[in-house]
C-alpha positions, 0 to 999 in steps of 0.5 A: 657103138662102133664106126666104119670107114671105107676107102673109095676111089677119088672120082667116086660120086655115090656110094652104096654099101653091101654087107656080106660077112664071110662064112657058111650060112652068112647073111648077105644084105642086098644093096636094094632092088633098084641098084645095079652096079655098072662099069666100063665095058671090059677090054678082056673077059676070062671065063672060068667054067661055070664058077667065075667070070673075070672082067679086065676093065680099061686102065684106070687113072693112077690113084694120086695116093700111091707113092711114085715108082722107082726109077726105070719102073712104072706102076701098072694099076689094073681094074677088075670085076670078079663075078661069082656065077654060082647061085648058092656058093661063095668063092674064096679068091686069092688075088696074089695067086690068081691074078699075076702080071707077066712080062713077055720075057716070062717073068711073073710079077706079084701085086705090090703091097701098095694095093692095100692103099686102094679103096677098091680091093679084094684081099687074099681069102676074101669071099665073093658071095653067091651070084655077086660081083666084086670090083677091085684094083691091083698095083703091079711094078713093071719095067717102064714101057714093058709089054704085059700079059695077065695070067689068071689061075682058076678053079675050073681052068688051070690058067689062061693068059691074055695080052694087055699091051 
């Protein structure tokens, strides 16, 4: 008999676990008919054709577990929901390549390794089951006060950029 441990955001009050192993023909165990995940209304929505929808949620509070940023920098924590719009096909998502933060000077910023310390994350190669949504937070290192833009690289769309600040 083994044990499972889960990291969850500090402000979590209730948890329901959805078990969704990766792979063809994987069994997805629903969280229950009375369960509907909820989140704040998005500040941006990115449509990727008939495959995927990305919701950019309001900026979350900075998790206390993160180390402080370097001098002159700020850690930008973004909160997302990735919705698989396909009813019969899982989608492998590559967070580090599909969600890039860009400064207005055109430079791209990859997610920090600190993202792995967050309870809500989607690691590169994780699969979003058919007709399901996954919430994740990603940490980026930006110059303090810099305006920022999110670049989404998609499946049915090459790329879409949305201004965040």
